[in-house]
C-alpha positions, 0 to 999 in steps of 0.5 A: 500500500505504501508503494501506491502512495509514492506512485500517486504523485507521478500518476497525477503528473502524467495525467495532467500533461498534454500535447497541446501547450499554450506556452508555445511562442511564435517563432519556435516552428522550424518550417516556412510560412506564408505571412500577410500584413494588413495596414489601415489608417484613419485621421490626418495622414497628410499631416504626418510623414510615414515610412513602412518597410517590409522585409522577407526573404522572397519579397511581397505581393499585393494580397488581392491583385497578386502583383509585386509591390514596393517593400518600402513605402514612404509618404514623402514620395507618395501618399500612403493608401488608407488600407493595404494588404501584402503577402509574402511571395512564397513561404518564408522563414520569417518577416520583419516590418518597420514603421516610422511616423512623425508630424510635419509640424505641431498643429493643434488637433491633428491625429492619426490612428494606425493598425497593423495586423499580422497573419501567419498561414492565414491565422491572425497572430498579432495586432499593433495599434498606434495613436499619434496626436499633435503632442508628438514632436518626435518620431514614433516607431516600432519594429515587428519581427517573426523568425522561425527557428531553422537551426538543427537541434 
């Protein structure tokens, strides 16, 4: 009987373990994936200087038209669209997206709302929201990256 008491904690531990772990973090997979980035903006976009750069090993295409796209968008060259959706041209080990924004001047009442949505193999994995107002006098920015672990174990 005493031996069974010692085995009980081991049995409970084994029963509580499962194959579905919620501790898995993005980027731990070893395979390539197709990534999509959706961008949308509202507000006084003409009052801000914006730059978005998309990095992928294989380049990007417009999600709807399948046309190749410029991976470096800069509002100094032309106005950024209100919305866009880019997908990697083929499955890739990862992506990197940078965004920089700064007001042209500090006019009272200007604002810009920006949303980025990141998808991996069609599944939403992250959302990034920015609210930039007239109180911002410096560059606001972020960098978002996802890379799979391609090292041999």
